[in-house]
C-alpha positions as CSV (number, residue, x, y, z in Angstrom):
1,X,5.5,-4.2,-9.6
2,X,4.1,-6.3,-6.7
3,X,4.9,-5.7,-3.1
4,X,7.4,-8.1,-1.7
5,X,6.3,-7.9,2.1
6,X,3.0,-8.2,4.0
7,X,3.9,-5.0,5.5
8,X,4.5,-3.2,2.3
9,X,1.0,-4.5,1.0
10,X,-0.8,-3.2,4.0
11,X,0.8,0.1,3.5
12,X,-0.2,0.0,-0.2
13,X,-3.9,-0.9,0.7
14,X,-4.2,2.1,2.9
15,X,-2.7,4.5,0.7
16,X,-5.1,3.2,-2.2
17,X,-8.1,3.8,0.3
18,X,-7.1,7.2,1.1
19,X,-6.4,8.0,-2.9
20,X,-9.8,6.7,-3.5
21,X,-11.4,8.6,-0.6
22,X,-12.5,5.8,1.3
23,X,-10.4,6.6,4.2
24,X,-9.3,10.1,5.4
25,X,-5.5,11.1,4.0
26,X,-4.8,12.3,7.8
27,X,-5.0,8.9,9.0
28,X,-1.9,7.7,6.9
29,X,1.3,7.6,8.6
30,X,4.9,6.6,7.5
31,X,5.3,4.4,4.3
32,X,1.6,4.8,3.5
33,X,1.7,8.3,3.6
34,X,4.6,8.5,1.2
35,X,3.1,6.1,-1.3
36,X,0.1,8.0,-1.2
37,X,1.6,11.2,-2.2
38,X,4.2,9.4,-5.0
39,X,2.3,6.9,-6.3
40,X,-0.5,6.7,-9.0
41,X,-3.7,4.5,-8.3
42,X,-2.7,1.9,-10.6
43,X,0.5,1.6,-9.0
44,X,-1.0,1.1,-5.7
45,X,-3.6,-1.4,-7.2
46,X,-0.5,-3.4,-8.2
47,X,1.1,-3.4,-4.9
48,X,-1.9,-4.2,-3.0
49,X,-3.4,-7.1,-5.5
50,X,-0.6,-9.9,-4.6
51,X,-1.9,-13.1,-2.4
52,X,-0.8,-12.4,1.1
53,X,-0.2,-16.0,1.7
54,X,3.1,-15.8,-0.5
55,X,4.6,-13.0,1.3
56,X,7.3,-12.8,4.0
57,X,6.0,-10.4,7.2
58,X,9.0,-7.9,6.4
59,X,11.5,-7.5,3.6
60,X,14.5,-9.1,4.7
């Protein structure tokens, strides 16, 4: 299931970076912190992989 907004995609990208060890988990806040704890790396990849041009800024 891909992200439905740019904000959701950005949070998934941050969570994915933390899960892979590229970014410290202590820097995560809000949705990205919850995503990192509750989703697998594969799920986060799917969320973060969609092209940003097609997404609205926030989910309406």
